[in-house]
N, CA, C and O atoms as a GROMACS GRO file, in nm:
protein
  644
    1MET      N    1   2.535   3.252  19.293
    1MET     CA    2   2.401   3.176  19.236
    1MET      C    3   2.512   3.004  19.222
    1MET      O    4   2.630   2.997  19.188
    2GLY      N    5   2.432   2.904  19.255
    2GLY     CA    6   2.424   2.772  19.244
    2GLY      C    7   2.430   2.712  19.124
    2GLY      O    8   2.362   2.769  19.039
    3ASP      N    9   2.484   2.623  19.090
    3ASP     CA   10   2.445   2.568  18.962
    3ASP      C   11   2.299   2.455  19.003
    3ASP      O   12   2.295   2.362  19.083
    4PRO      N   13   2.174   2.518  18.899
    4PRO     CA   14   2.070   2.490  18.906
    4PRO      C   15   2.039   2.338  18.915
    4PRO      O   16   1.939   2.300  18.974
    5LYS      N   17   2.140   2.238  18.848
    5LYS     CA   18   2.158   2.102  18.782
    5LYS      C   19   2.214   1.995  18.919
    5LYS      O   20   2.196   1.874  18.934
    6PHE      N   21   2.297   2.108  19.019
    6PHE     CA   22   2.331   2.034  19.125
    6PHE      C   23   2.274   2.061  19.263
    6PHE      O   24   2.285   2.166  19.326
    7PRO      N   25   2.218   1.959  19.297
    7PRO     CA   26   2.157   2.019  19.472
    7PRO      C   27   2.230   2.114  19.579
    7PRO      O   28   2.338   2.142  19.528
    8THR      N   29   2.224   2.152  19.654
    8THR     CA   30   2.298   2.214  19.764
    8THR      C   31   2.235   2.094  19.888
    8THR      O   32   2.123   2.057  19.922
    9ILE      N   33   2.356   2.064  19.922
    9ILE     CA   34   2.316   1.971  20.038
    9ILE      C   35   2.397   2.022  20.148
    9ILE      O   36   2.513   2.058  20.128
   10CYS      N   37   2.340   2.030  20.268
   10CYS     CA   38   2.375   2.047  20.413
   10CYS      C   39   2.357   1.935  20.508
   10CYS      O   40   2.241   1.900  20.530
   11ILE      N   41   2.474   1.860  20.582
   11ILE     CA   42   2.466   1.773  20.693
   11ILE      C   43   2.517   1.856  20.783
   11ILE      O   44   2.578   1.962  20.779
   12SER      N   45   2.471   1.769  20.884
   12SER     CA   46   2.559   1.819  21.012
   12SER      C   47   2.530   1.775  21.157
   12SER      O   48   2.427   1.812  21.213
   13LEU      N   49   2.620   1.697  21.214
   13LEU     CA   50   2.582   1.621  21.334
   13LEU      C   51   2.610   1.716  21.457
   13LEU      O   52   2.715   1.778  21.442
   14VAL      N   53   2.564   1.736  21.538
   14VAL     CA   54   2.546   1.821  21.670
   14VAL      C   55   2.545   1.778  21.788
   14VAL      O   56   2.485   1.671  21.790
   15HIS      N   57   2.581   1.807  21.884
   15HIS     CA   58   2.564   1.726  22.024
   15HIS      C   59   2.463   1.844  22.075
   15HIS      O   60   2.399   1.808  22.174
   16GLU      N   61   2.438   1.959  22.036
   16GLU     CA   62   2.352   2.046  22.130
   16GLU      C   63   2.206   2.029  22.048
   16GLU      O   64   2.175   2.013  21.929
   17SER      N   65   2.138   2.042  22.169
   17SER     CA   66   1.954   2.053  22.122
   17SER      C   67   1.916   2.145  21.978
   17SER      O   68   1.955   2.261  21.969
   18ILE      N   69   1.850   2.091  21.888
   18ILE     CA   70   1.804   2.136  21.781
   18ILE      C   71   1.671   2.186  21.828
   18ILE      O   72   1.578   2.135  21.892
   19ALA      N   73   1.698   2.322  21.764
   19ALA     CA   74   1.573   2.451  21.747
   19ALA      C   75   1.511   2.412  21.612
   19ALA      O   76   1.564   2.478  21.524
   20PRO      N   77   1.396   2.309  21.554
   20PRO     CA   78   1.398   2.328  21.426
   20PRO      C   79   1.370   2.443  21.321
   20PRO      O   80   1.417   2.456  21.208
   21GLY      N   81   1.246   2.552  21.417
   21GLY     CA   82   1.231   2.670  21.305
   21GLY      C   83   1.313   2.748  21.310
   21GLY      O   84   1.315   2.822  21.212
   22GLU      N   85   1.407   2.771  21.405
   22GLU     CA   86   1.537   2.871  21.424
   22GLU      C   87   1.634   2.806  21.271
   22GLU      O   88   1.678   2.872  21.178
   23LEU      N   89   1.642   2.667  21.291
   23LEU     CA   90   1.743   2.607  21.176
   23LEU      C   91   1.710   2.636  21.072
   23LEU      O   92   1.780   2.699  20.992
   24LEU      N   93   1.552   2.578  21.045
   24LEU     CA   94   1.519   2.598  20.919
   24LEU      C   95   1.532   2.716  20.856
   24LEU      O   96   1.588   2.729  20.747
   25ASP      N   97   1.466   2.832  20.941
   25ASP     CA   98   1.459   3.006  20.881
   25ASP      C   99   1.627   3.036  20.852
   25ASP      O  100   1.651   3.127  20.772
   26ARG      N  101   1.773   2.949  20.928
   26ARG     CA  102   1.897   3.006  20.884
   26ARG      C  103   1.918   2.959  20.771
   26ARG      O  104   1.978   3.026  20.687
   27TRP      N  105   1.856   2.793  20.737
   27TRP     CA  106   1.896   2.709  20.590
   27TRP      C  107   1.856   2.808  20.494
   27TRP      O  108   1.934   2.861  20.415
   28GLN      N  109   1.676   2.842  20.505
   28GLN     CA  110   1.634   2.908  20.401
   28GLN      C  111   1.708   3.019  20.345
   28GLN      O  112   1.739   3.038  20.227
   29SER      N  113   1.733   3.094  20.453
   29SER     CA  114   1.809   3.214  20.434
   29SER      C  115   1.922   3.197  20.312
   29SER      O  116   1.930   3.233  20.194
   30ARG      N  117   2.029   3.100  20.428
   30ARG     CA  118   2.144   3.080  20.317
   30ARG      C  119   2.125   3.038  20.168
   30ARG      O  120   2.194   3.074  20.073
   31LEU      N  121   1.983   2.926  20.166
   31LEU     CA  122   1.965   2.935  20.024
   31LEU      C  123   1.956   3.011  19.932
   31LEU      O  124   2.013   3.017  19.823
   32ARG      N  125   1.844   3.097  20.003
   32ARG     CA  126   1.790   3.244  19.897
   32ARG      C  127   1.934   3.282  19.851
   32ARG      O  128   1.953   3.302  19.731
   33SER      N  129   2.059   3.297  19.963
   33SER     CA  130   2.165   3.402  19.883
   33SER      C  131   2.257   3.304  19.799
   33SER      O  132   2.341   3.333  19.714
   34CYS      N  133   2.216   3.178  19.847
   34CYS     CA  134   2.288   3.079  19.712
   34CYS      C  135   2.203   3.088  19.559
   34CYS      O  136   2.236   3.148  19.457
   35LEU      N  137   2.108   3.020  19.581
   35LEU     CA  138   1.987   3.015  19.468
   35LEU      C  139   1.919   3.073  19.420
   35LEU      O  140   1.843   3.024  19.337
   36GLY      N  141   1.918   3.202  19.451
   36GLY     CA  142   1.823   3.303  19.452
   36GLY      C  143   1.690   3.278  19.493
   36GLY      O  144   1.656   3.265  19.611
   37GLU      N  145   1.619   3.273  19.397
   37GLU     CA  146   1.486   3.183  19.422
   37GLU      C  147   1.466   3.032  19.493
   37GLU      O  148   1.527   2.929  19.463
   38ALA      N  149   1.394   3.045  19.564
   38ALA     CA  150   1.363   2.930  19.677
   38ALA      C  151   1.315   2.847  19.594
   38ALA      O  152   1.265   2.905  19.498
   39PRO      N  153   1.304   2.672  19.586
   39PRO     CA  154   1.220   2.581  19.500
   39PRO      C  155   1.110   2.589  19.579
   39PRO      O  156   1.115   2.595  19.702
   40ALA      N  157   0.969   2.588  19.487
   40ALA     CA  158   0.883   2.574  19.552
   40ALA      C  159   0.807   2.498  19.668
   40ALA      O  160   0.740   2.547  19.758
   41ALA      N  161   0.830   2.385  19.647
   41ALA     CA  162   0.824   2.264  19.723
   41ALA      C  163   0.929   2.265  19.860
   41ALA      O  164   1.052   2.278  19.861
   42THR      N  165   0.865   2.254  19.935
   42THR     CA  166   0.946   2.195  20.066
   42THR      C  167   0.890   2.084  20.176
   42THR      O  168   0.795   2.110  20.249
   43SER      N  169   0.949   1.976  20.178
   43SER     CA  170   0.912   1.872  20.255
   43SER      C  171   1.001   1.861  20.387
   43SER      O  172   1.123   1.862  20.374
   44LEU      N  173   0.953   1.852  20.490
   44LEU     CA  174   1.020   1.847  20.624
   44LEU      C  175   0.990   1.732  20.709
   44LEU      O  176   0.872   1.698  20.716
   45PHE      N  177   1.085   1.660  20.779
   45PHE     CA  178   1.054   1.566  20.865
   45PHE      C  179   1.176   1.640  21.038
   45PHE      O  180   1.286   1.695  21.046
   46ILE      N  181   1.064   1.592  21.146
   46ILE     CA  182   1.131   1.615  21.259
   46ILE      C  183   1.105   1.505  21.323
   46ILE      O  184   0.992   1.479  21.365
   47GLY      N  185   1.228   1.413  21.340
   47GLY     CA  186   1.191   1.329  21.438
   47GLY      C  187   1.272   1.380  21.590
   47GLY      O  188   1.361   1.462  21.615
   48ARG      N  189   1.160   1.250  21.704
   48ARG     CA  190   1.185   1.332  21.828
   48ARG      C  191   1.219   1.173  21.879
   48ARG      O  192   1.176   1.069  21.830
   49VAL      N  193   1.314   1.191  21.998
   49VAL     CA  194   1.343   1.061  22.043
   49VAL      C  195   1.190   1.008  22.153
   49VAL      O  196   1.128   1.082  22.229
   50ARG      N  197   1.166   0.867  22.128
   50ARG     CA  198   1.073   0.807  22.210
   50ARG      C  199   1.073   0.821  22.380
   50ARG      O  200   1.170   0.866  22.441
   51GLY      N  201   0.998   0.793  22.420
   51GLY     CA  202   0.981   0.795  22.598
   51GLY      C  203   1.014   0.675  22.598
   51GLY      O  204   1.108   0.663  22.675
   52THR      N  205   0.978   0.544  22.536
   52THR     CA  206   1.026   0.412  22.605
   52THR      C  207   1.124   0.303  22.529
   52THR      O  208   1.116   0.295  22.406
   53THR      N  209   1.187   0.247  22.578
   53THR     CA  210   1.265   0.175  22.494
   53THR      C  211   1.191   0.040  22.416
   53THR      O  212   1.080   0.003  22.454
   54ALA      N  213   1.258  -0.025  22.312
   54ALA     CA  214   1.202  -0.096  22.206
   54ALA      C  215   1.118  -0.209  22.328
   54ALA      O  216   1.006  -0.255  22.307
   55ALA      N  217   1.193  -0.236  22.442
   55ALA     CA  218   1.140  -0.348  22.487
   55ALA      C  219   1.041  -0.284  22.633
   55ALA      O  220   1.042  -0.343  22.740
   56GLY      N  221   0.975  -0.180  22.614
   56GLY     CA  222   0.878  -0.069  22.657
   56GLY      C  223   0.899  -0.037  22.795
   56GLY      O  224   0.813   0.020  22.862
   57LEU      N  225   1.027  -0.076  22.845
   57LEU     CA  226   1.066   0.060  22.964
   57LEU      C  227   1.059   0.180  22.943
   57LEU      O  228   1.071   0.223  22.828
   58ALA      N  229   1.036   0.274  23.062
   58ALA     CA  230   1.054   0.427  23.046
   58ALA      C  231   1.216   0.443  22.976
   58ALA      O  232   1.296   0.350  22.978
   59LEU      N  233   1.242   0.564  22.920
   59LEU     CA  234   1.352   0.588  22.877
   59LEU      C  235   1.404   0.689  22.891
   59LEU      O  236   1.380   0.794  22.831
   60GLU      N  237   1.507   0.664  22.999
   60GLU     CA  238   1.627   0.807  23.011
   60GLU      C  239   1.683   0.900  22.888
   60GLU      O  240   1.661   1.015  22.851
   61ALA      N  241   1.744   0.821  22.854
   61ALA     CA  242   1.798   0.876  22.745
   61ALA      C  243   1.806   0.761  22.633
   61ALA      O  244   1.762   0.646  22.641
   62LEU      N  245   1.883   0.830  22.510
   62LEU     CA  246   1.933   0.780  22.387
   62LEU      C  247   2.048   0.816  22.348
   62LEU      O  248   2.061   0.938  22.343
   63GLU      N  249   2.141   0.754  22.316
   63GLU     CA  250   2.267   0.750  22.319
   63GLU      C  251   2.313   0.706  22.175
   63GLU      O  252   2.301   0.588  22.142
   64LEU      N  253   2.367   0.801  22.086
   64LEU     CA  254   2.420   0.760  21.956
   64LEU      C  255   2.565   0.810  21.938
   64LEU      O  256   2.605   0.922  21.966
   65GLU      N  257   2.627   0.725  21.895
   65GLU     CA  258   2.805   0.696  21.911
   65GLU      C  259   2.813   0.708  21.725
   65GLU      O  260   2.736   0.645  21.652
   66HIS      N  261   2.926   0.805  21.675
   66HIS     CA  262   2.947   0.792  21.533
   66HIS      C  263   3.099   0.791  21.529
   66HIS      O  264   3.163   0.816  21.631
   67TYR      N  265   3.151   0.767  21.428
   67TYR     CA  266   3.320   0.804  21.360
   67TYR      C  267   3.258   0.917  21.282
   67TYR      O  268   3.192   0.931  21.179
   68PRO      N  269   3.325   1.010  21.400
   68PRO     CA  270   3.379   1.152  21.290
   68PRO      C  271   3.404   1.134  21.133
   68PRO      O  272   3.475   1.044  21.086
   69GLY      N  273   3.350   1.212  21.074
   69GLY     CA  274   3.462   1.225  20.919
   69GLY      C  275   3.376   1.129  20.834
   69GLY      O  276   3.327   1.167  20.728
   70MET      N  277   3.359   1.004  20.880
   70MET     CA  278   3.282   0.895  20.812
   70MET      C  279   3.158   0.894  20.807
   70MET      O  280   3.124   0.827  20.710
   71THR      N  281   3.042   0.948  20.881
   71THR     CA  282   2.948   0.951  20.926
   71THR      C  283   2.899   1.026  20.830
   71THR      O  284   2.820   0.992  20.742
   72GLU      N  285   2.965   1.166  20.856
   72GLU     CA  286   2.935   1.269  20.754
   72GLU      C  287   2.894   1.224  20.631
   72GLU      O  288   2.785   1.239  20.576
   73ARG      N  289   3.047   1.136  20.576
   73ARG     CA  290   3.066   1.127  20.450
   73ARG      C  291   2.933   1.043  20.366
   73ARG      O  292   2.868   1.067  20.265
   74GLN      N  293   2.934   0.936  20.467
   74GLN     CA  294   2.789   0.869  20.426
   74GLN      C  295   2.664   0.933  20.415
   74GLN      O  296   2.604   0.947  20.308
   75LEU      N  297   2.615   0.980  20.551
   75LEU     CA  298   2.522   1.082  20.529
   75LEU      C  299   2.487   1.200  20.385
   75LEU      O  300   2.376   1.229  20.339
   76GLU      N  301   2.615   1.246  20.344
   76GLU     CA  302   2.606   1.314  20.230
   76GLU      C  303   2.606   1.223  20.102
   76GLU      O  304   2.570   1.273  19.995
   77GLN      N  305   2.640   1.106  20.107
   77GLN     CA  306   2.644   1.018  19.984
   77GLN      C  307   2.463   0.976  20.002
   77GLN      O  308   2.385   0.994  19.908
   78LEU      N  309   2.425   0.927  20.119
   78LEU     CA  310   2.267   0.918  20.100
   78LEU      C  311   2.154   1.029  20.020
   78LEU      O  312   2.076   1.016  19.926
   79ALA      N  313   2.192   1.142  20.109
   79ALA     CA  314   2.133   1.238  20.050
   79ALA      C  315   2.183   1.330  19.972
   79ALA      O  316   2.137   1.444  19.976
   80CYS      N  317   2.321   1.285  19.857
   80CYS     CA  318   2.320   1.306  19.749
   80CYS      C  319   2.249   1.216  19.621
   80CYS      O  320   2.198   1.263  19.519
   81SER      N  321   2.259   1.099  19.650
   81SER     CA  322   2.183   0.988  19.575
   81SER      C  323   2.005   0.987  19.586
   81SER      O  324   1.931   0.941  19.499
   82CYS      N  325   1.970   1.036  19.687
   82CYS     CA  326   1.811   1.059  19.713
   82CYS      C  327   1.789   1.169  19.640
   82CYS      O  328   1.687   1.186  19.573
   83ALA      N  329   1.900   1.262  19.652
   83ALA     CA  330   1.846   1.412  19.558
   83ALA      C  331   1.843   1.388  19.438
   83ALA      O  332   1.744   1.436  19.382
   84GLU      N  333   1.941   1.310  19.347
   84GLU     CA  334   1.968   1.317  19.223
   84GLU      C  335   1.830   1.237  19.164
   84GLU      O  336   1.757   1.271  19.070
   85ARG      N  337   1.816   1.080  19.282
   85ARG     CA  338   1.684   1.011  19.208
   85ARG      C  339   1.556   1.120  19.189
   85ARG      O  340   1.478   1.104  19.095
   86HIS      N  341   1.543   1.215  19.268
   86HIS     CA  342   1.414   1.272  19.282
   86HIS      C  343   1.370   1.368  19.232
   86HIS      O  344   1.253   1.402  19.215
   87GLY      N  345   1.545   1.456  19.185
   87GLY     CA  346   1.548   1.615  19.135
   87GLY      C  347   1.586   1.734  19.209
   87GLY      O  348   1.608   1.846  19.162
   88ALA      N  349   1.592   1.684  19.368
   88ALA     CA  350   1.555   1.781  19.459
   88ALA      C  351   1.695   1.877  19.399
   88ALA      O  352   1.795   1.843  19.334
   89LYS      N  353   1.642   2.032  19.463
   89LYS     CA  354   1.766   2.131  19.423
   89LYS      C  355   1.812   2.142  19.594
   89LYS      O  356   1.926   2.181  19.566
   90ALA      N  357   1.813   2.139  19.697
   90ALA     CA  358   1.860   2.152  19.810
   90ALA      C  359   1.842   2.060  19.915
   90ALA      O  360   1.721   2.046  19.928
   91VAL      N  361   1.910   1.981  20.008
   91VAL     CA  362   1.885   1.880  20.101
   91VAL      C  363   1.921   1.937  20.218
   91VAL      O  364   2.007   2.024  20.206
   92LEU      N  365   1.876   1.912  20.341
   92LEU     CA  366   1.929   1.961  20.478
   92LEU      C  367   1.899   1.835  20.537
   92LEU      O  368   1.804   1.766  20.502
   93VAL      N  369   2.004   1.796  20.654
   93VAL     CA  370   2.025   1.698  20.730
   93VAL      C  371   2.072   1.731  20.882
   93VAL      O  372   2.187   1.775  20.888
   94VAL      N  373   2.026   1.722  20.969
   94VAL     CA  374   2.081   1.786  21.075
   94VAL      C  375   2.044   1.672  21.203
   94VAL      O  376   1.927   1.650  21.232
   95HIS      N  377   2.154   1.604  21.272
   95HIS     CA  378   2.098   1.500  21.340
   95HIS      C  379   2.206   1.483  21.459
   95HIS      O  380   2.327   1.491  21.436
   96ARG      N  381   2.164   1.464  21.564
   96ARG     CA  382   2.183   1.448  21.692
   96ARG      C  383   2.279   1.383  21.691
   96ARG      O  384   2.268   1.301  21.600
   97VAL      N  385   2.410   1.368  21.765
   97VAL     CA  386   2.501   1.269  21.873
   97VAL      C  387   2.517   1.260  22.001
   97VAL      O  388   2.413   1.316  22.038
   98GLY      N  389   2.564   1.235  22.083
   98GLY     CA  390   2.569   1.222  22.217
   98GLY      C  391   2.435   1.175  22.288
   98GLY      O  392   2.364   1.093  22.230
   99ARG      N  393   2.395   1.232  22.431
   99ARG     CA  394   2.285   1.164  22.493
   99ARG      C  395   2.175   1.259  22.471
   99ARG      O  396   2.184   1.376  22.509
  100ILE      N  397   2.049   1.204  22.397
  100ILE     CA  398   1.974   1.246  22.433
  100ILE      C  399   1.856   1.196  22.448
  100ILE      O  400   1.819   1.081  22.424
  101ARG      N  401   1.777   1.309  22.499
  101ARG     CA  402   1.622   1.294  22.666
  101ARG      C  403   1.503   1.277  22.548
  101ARG      O  404   1.509   1.323  22.434
  102PRO      N  405   1.416   1.213  22.595
  102PRO     CA  406   1.283   1.199  22.536
  102PRO      C  407   1.242   1.319  22.508
  102PRO      O  408   1.278   1.415  22.575
  103GLY      N  409   1.145   1.334  22.383
  103GLY     CA  410   1.100   1.463  22.372
  103GLY      C  411   1.154   1.538  22.242
  103GLY      O  412   1.104   1.589  22.142
  104GLU      N  413   1.329   1.511  22.315
  104GLU     CA  414   1.405   1.603  22.240
  104GLU      C  415   1.414   1.576  22.087
  104GLU      O  416   1.404   1.460  22.046
  105ALA      N  417   1.432   1.667  22.011
  105ALA     CA  418   1.453   1.655  21.829
  105ALA      C  419   1.570   1.558  21.827
  105ALA      O  420   1.656   1.597  21.905
  106ILE      N  421   1.602   1.448  21.765
  106ILE     CA  422   1.720   1.382  21.722
  106ILE      C  423   1.721   1.412  21.593
  106ILE      O  424   1.838   1.379  21.573
  107VAL      N  425   1.683   1.448  21.491
  107VAL     CA  426   1.691   1.451  21.330
  107VAL      C  427   1.577   1.567  21.264
  107VAL      O  428   1.462   1.593  21.303
  108VAL      N  429   1.663   1.631  21.140
  108VAL     CA  430   1.569   1.725  21.094
  108VAL      C  431   1.619   1.732  20.974
  108VAL      O  432   1.724   1.790  20.945
  109VAL      N  433   1.521   1.654  20.870
  109VAL     CA  434   1.534   1.672  20.726
  109VAL      C  435   1.422   1.728  20.691
  109VAL      O  436   1.304   1.733  20.723
  110ALA      N  437   1.540   1.789  20.573
  110ALA     CA  438   1.377   1.933  20.490
  110ALA      C  439   1.471   1.857  20.366
  110ALA      O  440   1.570   1.784  20.375
  111VAL      N  441   1.402   1.901  20.258
  111VAL     CA  442   1.417   1.894  20.072
  111VAL      C  443   1.309   1.983  19.988
  111VAL      O  444   1.187   1.997  19.993
  112MET      N  445   1.379   2.019  19.934
  112MET     CA  446   1.343   2.144  19.833
  112MET      C  447   1.348   2.116  19.685
  112MET      O  448   1.459   2.103  19.632
  113THR      N  449   1.252   2.106  19.624
  113THR     CA  450   1.204   2.045  19.479
  113THR      C  451   1.141   2.162  19.407
  113THR      O  452   1.137   2.268  19.469
  114ASP      N  453   1.095   2.157  19.296
  114ASP     CA  454   1.030   2.219  19.209
  114ASP      C  455   0.869   2.169  19.270
  114ASP      O  456   0.790   2.253  19.313
  115ARG      N  457   0.850   2.084  19.267
  115ARG     CA  458   0.712   1.980  19.300
  115ARG      C  459   0.704   1.927  19.418
  115ARG      O  460   0.801   1.874  19.473
  116ARG      N  461   0.555   1.940  19.483
  116ARG     CA  462   0.534   1.897  19.582
  116ARG      C  463   0.582   1.699  19.631
  116ARG      O  464   0.647   1.656  19.726
  117GLY      N  465   0.520   1.633  19.527
  117GLY     CA  466   0.514   1.497  19.500
  117GLY      C  467   0.696   1.453  19.502
  117GLY      O  468   0.718   1.377  19.596
  118PRO      N  469   0.798   1.480  19.435
  118PRO     CA  470   0.907   1.453  19.411
  118PRO      C  471   1.006   1.511  19.586
  118PRO      O  472   1.104   1.450  19.628
  119ALA      N  473   0.946   1.633  19.653
  119ALA     CA  474   1.006   1.654  19.797
  119ALA      C  475   0.943   1.530  19.859
  119ALA      O  476   1.011   1.432  19.890
  120GLN      N  477   0.823   1.536  19.874
  120GLN     CA  478   0.781   1.449  19.968
  120GLN      C  479   0.852   1.290  19.947
  120GLN      O  480   0.901   1.228  20.041
  121ARG      N  481   0.848   1.247  19.831
  121ARG     CA  482   0.953   1.119  19.811
  121ARG      C  483   1.063   1.136  19.886
  121ARG      O  484   1.099   1.048  19.966
  122CYS      N  485   1.120   1.234  19.872
  122CYS     CA  486   1.291   1.223  19.857
  122CYS      C  487   1.285   1.233  20.006
  122CYS      O  488   1.318   1.135  20.072
  123CYS      N  489   1.246   1.340  20.063
  123CYS     CA  490   1.201   1.322  20.192
  123CYS      C  491   1.205   1.161  20.247
  123CYS      O  492   1.294   1.091  20.296
  124GLN      N  493   1.074   1.142  20.218
  124GLN     CA  494   1.075   0.977  20.295
  124GLN      C  495   1.191   0.882  20.253
  124GLN      O  496   1.238   0.805  20.338
  125ASP      N  497   1.248   0.883  20.103
  125ASP     CA  498   1.374   0.803  20.111
  125ASP      C  499   1.492   0.789  20.164
  125ASP      O  500   1.577   0.701  20.180
  126LEU      N  501   1.468   0.948  20.198
  126LEU     CA  502   1.604   1.013  20.280
  126LEU      C  503   1.612   0.955  20.418
  126LEU      O  504   1.708   0.905  20.475
  127LEU      N  505   1.481   0.975  20.461
  127LEU     CA  506   1.473   0.921  20.582
  127LEU      C  507   1.480   0.783  20.615
  127LEU      O  508   1.527   0.756  20.725
  128GLU      N  509   1.434   0.672  20.525
  128GLU     CA  510   1.432   0.487  20.545
  128GLU      C  511   1.620   0.492  20.508
  128GLU      O  512   1.687   0.397  20.548
  129ALA      N  513   1.676   0.585  20.446
  129ALA     CA  514   1.794   0.520  20.402
  129ALA      C  515   1.870   0.554  20.506
  129ALA      O  516   1.974   0.491  20.524
  130LEU      N  517   1.825   0.682  20.613
  130LEU     CA  518   1.898   0.718  20.752
  130LEU      C  519   1.881   0.640  20.903
  130LEU      O  520   1.942   0.638  21.010
  131LYS      N  521   1.733   0.565  20.832
  131LYS     CA  522   1.769   0.450  20.940
  131LYS      C  523   1.804   0.362  20.928
  131LYS      O  524   1.831   0.295  21.027
  132HIS      N  525   1.823   0.313  20.802
  132HIS     CA  526   1.847   0.164  20.784
  132HIS      C  527   2.016   0.172  20.758
  132HIS      O  528   2.074   0.071  20.799
  133GLU      N  529   2.106   0.276  20.694
  133GLU     CA  530   2.226   0.315  20.628
  133GLU      C  531   2.311   0.377  20.760
  133GLU      O  532   2.423   0.338  20.792
  134ALA      N  533   2.250   0.460  20.814
  134ALA     CA  534   2.344   0.552  20.863
  134ALA      C  535   2.425   0.483  20.927
  134ALA      O  536   2.370   0.380  20.967
  135PRO      N  537   2.541   0.492  20.958
  135PRO     CA  538   2.651   0.439  21.064
  135PRO      C  539   2.632   0.480  21.214
  135PRO      O  540   2.723   0.542  21.269
  136PHE      N  541   2.547   0.455  21.264
  136PHE     CA  542   2.493   0.520  21.407
  136PHE      C  543   2.486   0.367  21.470
  136PHE      O  544   2.447   0.260  21.423
  137TRP      N  545   2.554   0.415  21.624
  137TRP     CA  546   2.522   0.317  21.693
  137TRP      C  547   2.466   0.340  21.815
  137TRP      O  548   2.537   0.411  21.886
  138LYS      N  549   2.367   0.308  21.864
  138LYS     CA  550   2.232   0.358  21.943
  138LYS      C  551   2.225   0.246  22.095
  138LYS      O  552   2.198   0.129  22.120
  139ARG      N  553   2.265   0.363  22.164
  139ARG     CA  554   2.233   0.285  22.316
  139ARG      C  555   2.090   0.342  22.392
  139ARG      O  556   2.067   0.462  22.379
  140GLU      N  557   1.998   0.263  22.466
  140GLU     CA  558   1.876   0.267  22.553
  140GLU      C  559   1.917   0.278  22.666
  140GLU      O  560   1.949   0.176  22.726
  141TRP      N  561   1.928   0.403  22.731
  141TRP     CA  562   1.939   0.405  22.881
  141TRP      C  563   1.813   0.418  22.940
  141TRP      O  564   1.733   0.503  22.900
  142ALA      N  565   1.779   0.312  23.069
  142ALA     CA  566   1.680   0.275  23.148
  142ALA      C  567   1.714   0.274  23.296
  142ALA      O  568   1.756   0.170  23.347
  143GLY      N  569   1.699   0.379  23.364
  143GLY     CA  570   1.781   0.386  23.464
  143GLY      C  571   1.933   0.391  23.442
  143GLY      O  572   1.986   0.463  23.356
  144ASP      N  573   2.016   0.290  23.544
  144ASP     CA  574   2.132   0.330  23.510
  144ASP      C  575   2.230   0.206  23.420
  144ASP      O  576   2.352   0.195  23.410
  145ALA      N  577   2.110   0.118  23.361
  145ALA     CA  578   2.172   0.000  23.256
  145ALA      C  579   2.175   0.104  23.107
  145ALA      O  580   2.113   0.206  23.079
  146GLY      N  581   2.277   0.022  23.032
  146GLY     CA  582   2.244   0.083  22.889
  146GLY      C  583   2.241  -0.005  22.797
  146GLY      O  584   2.348  -0.062  22.776
  147ARG      N  585   2.103  -0.052  22.700
  147ARG     CA  586   2.121  -0.197  22.622
  147ARG      C  587   2.111  -0.144  22.469
  147ARG      O  588   2.018  -0.080  22.421
  148TRP      N  589   2.243  -0.191  22.394
  148TRP     CA  590   2.265  -0.114  22.261
  148TRP      C  591   2.160  -0.248  22.168
  148TRP      O  592   2.127  -0.366  22.181
  149VAL      N  593   2.140  -0.124  22.066
  149VAL     CA  594   2.015  -0.135  21.974
  149VAL      C  595   2.090  -0.169  21.845
  149VAL      O  596   2.184  -0.102  21.803
  150GLY      N  597   2.028  -0.303  21.774
  150GLY     CA  598   2.068  -0.303  21.643
  150GLY      C  599   1.935  -0.277  21.555
  150GLY      O  600   1.819  -0.314  21.570
  151GLY      N  601   2.004  -0.195  21.452
  151GLY     CA  602   1.884  -0.169  21.328
  151GLY      C  603   1.826  -0.074  21.420
  151GLY      O  604   1.883   0.004  21.496
  152ASN      N  605   1.678  -0.099  21.398
  152ASN     CA  606   1.571  -0.036  21.471
  152ASN      C  607   1.518  -0.145  21.587
  152ASN      O  608   1.426  -0.101  21.655
  153THR      N  609   1.553  -0.249  21.612
  153THR     CA  610   1.538  -0.376  21.716
  153THR      C  611   1.668  -0.391  21.797
  153THR      O  612   1.779  -0.378  21.746
  154PRO      N  613   1.640  -0.427  21.958
  154PRO     CA  614   1.731  -0.447  22.042
  154PRO      C  615   1.818  -0.588  21.978
  154PRO      O  616   1.765  -0.682  21.920
  155LEU      N  617   1.957  -0.572  22.004
  155LEU     CA  618   2.050  -0.693  21.942
  155LEU      C  619   1.993  -0.818  22.022
  155LEU      O  620   1.971  -0.925  21.965
  156GLU      N  621   1.972  -0.801  22.143
  156GLU     CA  622   1.925  -0.954  22.212
  156GLU      C  623   1.843  -0.916  22.275
  156GLU      O  624   1.834  -0.796  22.304
  157GLU      N  625   1.742  -1.024  22.323
  157GLU     CA  626   1.638  -0.995  22.413
  157GLU      C  627   1.732  -1.037  22.551
  157GLU      O  628   1.828  -1.115  22.551
  158CYS      N  629   1.680  -0.969  22.660
  158CYS     CA  630   1.733  -0.956  22.747
  158CYS      C  631   1.635  -0.935  22.858
  158CYS      O  632   1.543  -0.854  22.846
  159PRO      N  633   1.655  -1.012  22.977
  159PRO     CA  634   1.539  -0.994  23.094
  159PRO      C  635   1.544  -0.786  23.088
  159PRO      O  636   1.612  -0.704  23.026
  160GLN      N  637   1.429  -0.780  23.192
  160GLN     CA  638   1.463  -0.622  23.237
  160GLN      C  639   1.545  -0.571  23.292
  160GLN      O  640   1.612  -0.631  23.376
  161LEU      N  641   1.564  -0.444  23.260
  161LEU     CA  642   1.691  -0.349  23.268
  161LEU      C  643   1.668  -0.301  23.450
  161LEU      O  644   1.747  -0.224  23.504
   0.00000   0.00000   0.00000
């Protein structure tokens, strides 16, 4: 059994497609064996790649690059910090890297706590931290041209691809 004072954090970067239902079933099963009884509240977010670029063009794919090792450590620090602030018992972050097509799941975040409010707030805070602090480099592909993205907006305005 895990120590109930300290959260169980599970971070994973994957190249293959994510099947959120199967992923969550496996996670919850592992938690039951580790924690015994699962906490009462789970908050979940599944993010999918949009079908258009920041410039409004049809998106062929989104490509995410990262530094192996460093990125996982940063995601774990973000998850631990949010879990501590909100009293989470368990946190799951699975994030795609590589080339991802529109409609495919890019991130799954799940948070377990003893109460609904802290679970929802922790999940939201963690999503914001991932969006703004996680060390990913994104490139939008439209046609045969790619355009690097800075933060939530393109690095520079440029003509149609």
